[in-house]
C-alpha positions as a printed NumPy array, in Angstrom:
array([[-37.776, -21.413, -10.473],
       [-36.343, -23.761,  -7.841],
       [-38.914, -24.407,  -4.79 ],
       [-36.512, -21.941,  -2.201],
       [-36.941, -19.769,  -4.714],
       [-40.852, -19.831,  -5.4  ],
       [-41.652, -20.158,  -1.557],
       [-38.978, -16.693,  -1.026],
       [-41.663, -14.996,  -3.823],
       [-44.654, -15.843,  -2.169],
       [-43.037, -14.757,   1.801],
       [-41.313, -11.596,   0.307],
       [-42.865,  -8.456,   1.297],
       [-44.319,  -6.272,  -2.161],
       [-42.628,  -2.737,  -1.769],
       [-45.037,  -0.947,  -4.157],
       [-43.288,   0.72 ,  -7.385],
       [-42.894,   4.737,  -5.918],
       [-43.286,   3.693,  -2.824],
       [-41.442,   5.823,  -0.037],
       [-41.762,   3.051,   1.879],
       [-37.902,   1.351,   2.831],
       [-37.529,  -2.383,   3.244],
       [-36.731,  -2.701,   6.604],
       [-34.397,  -5.97 ,   8.206],
       [-37.548,  -7.519,   9.297],
       [-38.39 ,  -7.157,   5.455],
       [-35.256,  -9.441,   4.803],
       [-35.58 , -11.58 ,   7.246],
       [-39.144, -12.889,   6.767],
       [-38.204, -13.279,   2.796],
       [-34.851, -15.002,   3.665],
       [-36.121, -17.301,   6.64 ],
       [-34.321, -15.841,   9.179],
       [-34.007, -14.264,  12.269],
       [-33.504, -10.347,  12.132],
       [-30.026, -11.274,  14.119],
       [-28.869, -12.91 ,  10.982],
       [-29.903, -10.613,   9.086],
       [-27.804,  -8.383,  11.125],
       [-24.624, -10.564,  11.71 ],
       [-24.633, -10.82 ,   7.772],
       [-24.94 ,  -7.455,   6.599],
       [-22.966,  -6.405,   9.213],
       [-20.48 ,  -8.932,   7.844],
       [-19.917, -10.843,  11.35 ],
       [-21.798, -13.985,  10.341],
       [-18.349, -16.129,   9.844],
       [-18.441, -19.017,  12.299],
       [-22.188, -17.765,  13.419],
       [-24.435, -18.623,  10.501],
       [-23.994, -21.282,   7.663],
       [-22.836, -19.469,   4.556],
       [-25.105, -21.065,   2.378],
       [-28.188, -18.56 ,   5.238],
       [-25.822, -16.152,   4.502],
       [-26.419, -16.055,   0.718],
       [-30.126, -16.513,   0.877],
       [-29.928, -13.201,   3.148],
       [-27.829, -10.935,   0.864],
       [-29.571, -13.044,  -2.477],
       [-32.798, -11.751,  -0.058],
       [-31.202,  -8.055,   0.389],
       [-30.5  ,  -7.266,  -3.19 ],
       [-33.715,  -8.687,  -4.152],
       [-35.753,  -6.342,  -2.048],
       [-33.761,  -3.263,  -2.663],
       [-32.33 ,  -3.476,   1.231],
       [-29.6  ,  -0.975,   2.403],
       [-29.018,  -0.905,   6.314],
       [-29.365,   2.594,   7.988],
       [-25.642,   3.217,   8.251],
       [-25.966,   6.22 ,  10.228],
       [-28.106,   4.722,  12.341],
       [-25.967,   1.853,  12.966],
       [-22.83 ,   4.082,  13.567],
       [-24.416,   6.37 ,  16.239],
       [-25.409,   3.26 ,  17.566],
       [-22.03 ,   1.242,  17.123],
       [-20.209,   5.131,  18.268],
       [-18.518,   4.816,  14.981],
       [-18.053,   7.029,  11.933],
       [-17.271,   3.829,   9.868],
       [-14.111,   6.627,   7.956],
       [-10.532,   6.082,   8.393],
       [ -7.661,   7.99 ,   7.406],
       [ -4.997,   7.349,   5.22 ],
       [ -1.518,   9.394,   5.788],
       [  1.183,   9.439,   2.872],
       [  4.47 ,  11.122,   2.796],
       [  3.027,  12.628,  -0.514],
       [  1.219,  12.248,  -3.831],
       [  3.884,  13.145,  -6.086],
       [  4.014,   9.684,  -7.323],
       [  1.598,   7.133,  -8.605],
       [  2.507,   4.266,  -6.054],
       [  0.38 ,   5.925,  -2.804],
       [ -2.647,   6.468,  -5.244],
       [ -2.415,   2.647,  -5.566],
       [ -2.228,   2.404,  -2.171],
       [ -5.095,   4.417,  -2.198],
       [ -6.812,   2.704,  -4.706],
       [ -6.524,  -0.72 ,  -2.692],
       [ -7.394,   0.529,   0.834],
       [-10.46 ,   2.527,  -0.621],
       [-12.145,  -0.668,  -2.065],
       [-11.748,  -3.103,   0.572],
       [-13.331,  -0.424,   2.696],
       [-16.29 ,   0.25 ,   0.205],
       [-17.601,  -3.808,   0.612],
       [-17.3  ,  -3.247,   4.145],
       [-18.85 ,  -0.109,   4.315],
       [-16.175,   2.493,   5.629],
       [-14.783,   5.387,   2.864],
       [-11.533,   6.5  ,   3.392],
       [ -9.564,  10.001,   3.36 ],
       [ -6.334,  10.133,   1.759],
       [ -4.177,  13.082,   3.535],
       [ -0.378,  13.664,   2.927],
       [  2.273,  15.421,   5.795],
       [  3.556,  17.645,   4.666],
       [  6.785,  17.598,   2.252],
       [  6.514,  14.71 ,   2.692],
       [  7.45 ,  13.674,   6.152],
       [  7.928,  15.472,   9.119],
       [  4.419,  16.997,  11.242],
       [  1.474,  17.593,  10.715],
       [ -1.401,  20.147,  11.97 ],
       [ -5.226,  17.966,  12.506],
       [ -6.832,  17.645,   9.114],
       [-10.046,  17.96 ,  10.96 ],
       [-11.369,  20.576,  13.707],
       [-11.35 ,  16.833,  16.109],
       [ -9.761,  14.098,  14.369],
       [-10.18 ,  11.622,  16.876],
       [-13.932,  12.356,  17.13 ],
       [-14.195,  11.989,  13.522],
       [-12.449,   8.698,  12.498],
       [-12.623,   5.05 ,  13.976],
       [ -9.203,   4.237,  12.614],
       [ -5.672,   5.559,  10.408],
       [ -3.512,   3.405,   7.962],
       [ -0.313,   5.754,   7.72 ],
       [  3.072,   4.909,   5.973],
       [  6.285,   5.191,   7.966],
       [  7.415,   8.301,   5.914],
       [  4.744,  10.195,   7.368],
       [  4.888,   8.759,  11.117],
       [  5.387,  11.835,  12.55 ],
       [  2.539,  13.153,  11.436],
       [  1.002,  11.322,  13.355],
       [  0.875,  12.918,  16.996],
       [ -1.391,  15.977,  16.186],
       [ -3.664,  13.407,  14.115],
       [ -4.171,  10.28 ,  15.991],
       [ -3.009,  11.02 ,  19.898],
       [ -2.714,   8.011,  21.404],
       [ -6.698,   7.134,  20.862],
       [ -6.93 ,   5.175,  17.645],
       [ -6.569,   2.366,  15.952],
       [ -3.331,   2.295,  14.082],
       [ -1.857,  -0.009,  11.507],
       [  1.373,   1.253,  10.063],
       [  2.195,   0.594,   6.182],
       [  6.276,  -0.056,   5.754],
       [  7.289,   0.324,   9.018],
       [ 10.011,  -1.975,  11.389],
       [  7.633,  -4.457,  12.778],
       [  9.786,  -5.148,  15.982],
       [  9.357,  -0.981,  16.937],
       [  5.97 ,   0.178,  14.963],
       [  3.46 ,   2.034,  16.565],
       [  0.517,   0.48 ,  14.758],
       [ -1.126,  -2.127,  16.116],
       [ -0.194,  -3.625,  13.36 ],
       [  1.939,  -3.541,  10.262],
       [  1.604,  -4.552,   7.109],
       [  5.266,  -4.397,   4.674],
       [  6.105,  -5.271,   0.866],
       [  8.543,  -7.589,   1.157],
       [ 10.934,  -4.625,   0.45 ],
       [ 14.734,  -6.521,   1.587],
       [ 13.596,  -9.636,  -0.814],
       [ 13.083,  -6.873,  -3.439],
       [ 16.738,  -5.599,  -3.007],
       [ 18.33 ,  -9.116,  -2.585],
       [ 16.756,  -9.438,  -6.743],
       [ 17.876,  -6.959,  -7.743],
       [ 21.922,  -7.685,  -6.251],
       [ 21.726, -11.288,  -7.128],
       [ 20.767,  -9.819, -10.838],
       [ 23.31 ,  -7.566, -11.391],
       [ 26.307,  -9.523,  -9.439],
       [ 25.102, -12.5  , -11.909],
       [ 25.738,  -9.88 , -14.522],
       [ 29.863,  -9.532, -13.348],
       [ 29.406,  -6.372, -11.563],
       [ 31.564,  -5.859,  -8.577],
       [ 31.451,  -1.597,  -8.306],
       [ 28.276,  -0.732,  -7.203],
       [ 26.88 ,   2.891,  -6.75 ],
       [ 24.008,   3.361,  -4.589],
       [ 21.516,   6.085,  -4.503],
       [ 19.594,   6.383,  -1.752],
       [ 16.677,   8.749,  -0.523],
       [ 17.716,  11.319,   2.151],
       [ 14.633,  10.257,   3.785],
       [ 15.13 ,   8.988,   7.214],
       [ 12.752,   6.2  ,   6.997],
       [ 12.576,   2.085,   8.066],
       [ 12.053,   1.341,   4.636],
       [ 15.284,   3.102,   3.238],
       [ 17.36 ,   1.637,   5.852],
       [ 16.164,  -1.444,   4.936],
       [ 17.332,  -1.124,   1.178],
       [ 20.926,  -0.117,   2.128],
       [ 21.347,  -2.389,   4.633],
       [ 20.278,  -5.507,   2.235],
       [ 22.755,  -4.204,  -0.346],
       [ 25.487,  -3.755,   1.602],
       [ 25.33 ,  -6.856,   2.788],
       [ 24.693,  -8.708,  -0.282],
       [ 27.632,  -7.425,  -2.282],
       [ 29.677,  -8.049,   0.874],
       [ 29.238, -11.312,   0.484],
       [ 31.42 , -11.468,  -3.198],
       [ 34.486, -11.21 ,  -2.939],
       [ 36.679,  -8.052,  -4.45 ],
       [ 33.043,  -5.94 ,  -4.354],
       [ 32.582,  -2.289,  -3.146],
       [ 29.149,   0.125,  -2.523],
       [ 29.615,   3.191,  -2.788],
       [ 26.495,   5.831,  -1.154],
       [ 25.029,   8.925,  -2.492],
       [ 22.44 ,  10.674,  -0.967],
       [ 19.357,  12.718,  -2.799],
       [ 16.379,  13.668,  -1.578],
       [ 13.746,  11.525,  -4.019],
       [ 13.06 ,  15.048,  -6.824],
       [ 15.295,  14.012, -10.743],
       [ 17.071,  17.634, -10.34 ],
       [ 18.386,  16.361,  -7.099],
       [ 19.156,  12.863,  -8.345],
       [ 21.155,  14.435, -11.815],
       [ 23.124,  16.405,  -9.198],
       [ 24.349,  13.825,  -6.485],
       [ 24.88 ,  11.307,  -9.44 ],
       [ 26.978,  13.658, -11.504],
       [ 29.074,  14.631,  -8.66 ],
       [ 29.324,  10.017,  -7.341],
       [ 30.422,   9.363, -10.51 ],
       [ 32.63 ,  12.21 , -11.053],
       [ 35.008,  11.117,  -8.316],
       [ 38.545,   9.848,  -8.902],
       [ 39.506,   6.034,  -8.472],
       [ 37.42 ,   3.166, -10.927],
       [ 33.837,   4.582, -11.642],
       [ 31.116,   2.244, -10.603],
       [ 29.838,  -0.034, -13.066],
       [ 25.814,  -0.671, -11.424],
       [ 23.771,   1.923, -10.208],
       [ 21.418,   0.833,  -7.317],
       [ 18.405,   3.335,  -7.296],
       [ 16.613,   3.482,  -3.795],
       [ 12.779,   3.887,  -6.62 ],
       [ 12.941,   4.56 ,  -9.613],
       [ 12.138,   8.707,  -9.542],
       [ 15.334,   8.236,  -8.541],
       [ 16.848,   6.46 , -11.351],
       [ 15.079,   8.919, -13.689],
       [ 17.302,  11.14 , -12.835],
       [ 20.587,   9.291, -12.53 ],
       [ 19.641,   8.928, -16.206],
       [ 19.927,  12.164, -17.457],
       [ 23.052,  11.887, -14.895],
       [ 24.779,   9.488, -17.328],
       [ 23.821,  11.248, -20.271],
       [ 24.893,  14.483, -18.941],
       [ 28.694,  13.173, -18.159],
       [ 28.81 ,  11.377, -22.399],
       [ 28.309,   7.85 , -21.294],
       [ 25.82 ,   5.019, -21.932],
       [ 23.541,   3.168, -20.086],
       [ 23.937,  -0.017, -20.342],
       [ 26.952,  -0.079, -21.683],
       [ 28.851,   1.849, -19.465],
       [ 27.102,   1.857, -16.885],
       [ 23.624,  -0.583, -15.691],
       [ 20.628,   1.853, -13.643],
       [ 17.582,   0.114, -11.475],
       [ 15.43 ,   1.305,  -9.707],
       [ 12.476,  -0.03 ,  -7.38 ],
       [  8.706,   0.44 ,  -7.441],
       [  8.089,  -0.477, -11.184],
       [  6.163,   3.285, -12.293],
       [  4.734,   3.782, -15.419],
       [  7.958,   5.951, -15.71 ],
       [ 10.011,   2.801, -15.503],
       [  8.697,   1.786, -19.505],
       [  8.659,   5.694, -20.431],
       [ 12.625,   6.165, -20.614],
       [ 14.762,   4.727, -23.196],
       [ 16.414,   1.703, -22.792],
       [ 13.356,   0.788, -20.752],
       [ 14.298,   0.065, -16.456],
       [ 15.036,  -2.828, -14.426],
       [ 13.322,  -2.583, -11.111],
       [ 11.614,  -3.669,  -8.818],
       [  7.666,  -4.494,  -9.255],
       [  5.216,  -3.415,  -5.935],
       [  1.833,  -3.869,  -5.794],
       [  0.454,  -1.041,  -4.337],
       [ -3.329,  -1.926,  -4.232],
       [ -2.035,  -4.896,  -2.459],
       [ -0.361,  -2.852,  -0.11 ],
       [ -3.347,  -1.202,   0.242],
       [ -5.937,  -3.827,   0.148],
       [ -4.041,  -5.523,   3.058],
       [ -3.399,  -2.785,   5.272],
       [ -7.039,  -2.089,   5.053],
       [ -7.869,  -5.527,   6.255],
       [ -5.905,  -5.258,   8.708],
       [ -7.185,  -2.333,  10.099],
       [-10.831,  -3.433,   9.994],
       [ -9.324,  -6.86 ,  11.611],
       [ -8.168,  -4.317,  14.693],
       [-11.167,  -2.777,  14.761],
       [-12.769,  -6.189,  15.15 ],
       [-10.268,  -7.92 ,  17.904],
       [ -8.929, -10.689,  15.311],
       [ -5.54 , -11.061,  14.622],
       [ -4.399,  -9.726,  11.403],
       [ -3.556, -11.886,   8.661],
       [  0.683, -11.95 ,   8.819],
       [  3.977, -12.423,   5.924],
       [  5.212,  -9.956,   4.079],
       [  3.852,  -8.946,   0.319],
       [  5.917, -10.814,  -2.24 ],
       [  7.828,  -8.302,  -4.6  ],
       [  9.696,  -9.236,  -8.087],
       [ 12.192,  -8.152, -10.398],
       [ 11.494,  -7.216, -13.899],
       [ 14.801,  -7.089, -15.305],
       [ 14.459,  -4.614, -18.588],
       [ 17.   ,  -2.75 , -21.369],
       [ 19.138,  -0.943, -18.42 ],
       [ 21.125,  -3.776, -17.433],
       [ 24.13 ,  -5.635, -19.234],
       [ 27.06 ,  -7.018, -17.841],
       [ 30.14 ,  -4.78 , -18.036],
       [ 32.471,  -4.423, -20.683]])
């Protein structure tokens, strides 16, 4: 046993087994050989730059050995905080937003916060206040831009807000966190152009959202940079059956048929698969198909879907870290989250 640990063992207050007496911050301070103020800084995760890292670890170890837990209710009352965050998403119809929640909740738990998940009705549009008084029950809000209209009743102007998938130039929030969707679309376009495709059908999500505007703009810009190319756009709500209808209609138009179908997300791509087969065509022999998200269904359909992998959990983590920074008056981490094209069997050179 080290001299430091032995010294701590001699000075650590003894709490009898089965005793109802809870260890206090004073006990932790005595065991770690520091002041109560240092204990408060370390266990409140505000020690950086004020307490040495070795000292912080000594405090955490002493707290673990004693079984000390801060009285969060008392601290929250003193600070005027509920340590509860609302995550507003457009819908719970794909696993993507479940991943966002998982990442946000993991970081929140590390800092003693809870996350309440709230889907806005019908994916977009106004939502009623989910609590009797949301502004009194929450410390902050993380929201997808697709659910931006839901924020008026929930947030008013009082609560700190972090926006996900939102135009950083016109964001409602104190901070924005984005995936690099533009680069993802560029990777898709480069892949298809490299295979020799020149006629494109863009199956676009019929949702008024910045993230889908970026996808349309980037695809059009990249394809237009290569002579002899064209892009036709068909819009569809994000559902498989609507995607089937929109794709059948677009591929049945007169004129040269597109050889590559670029879908705004994997769910639309699944509908496009059904439509292509309904028309007696084959993937990728007659038409290549791409998605965006890399959901579980991307490898459940045949052939497996070429798509852009988005790290939903990292997205949620970054959103929560940004909100914590806003609450503490710090500058959130900058830069978009990288994305990656995953090439599978749904794309090939055109015949």
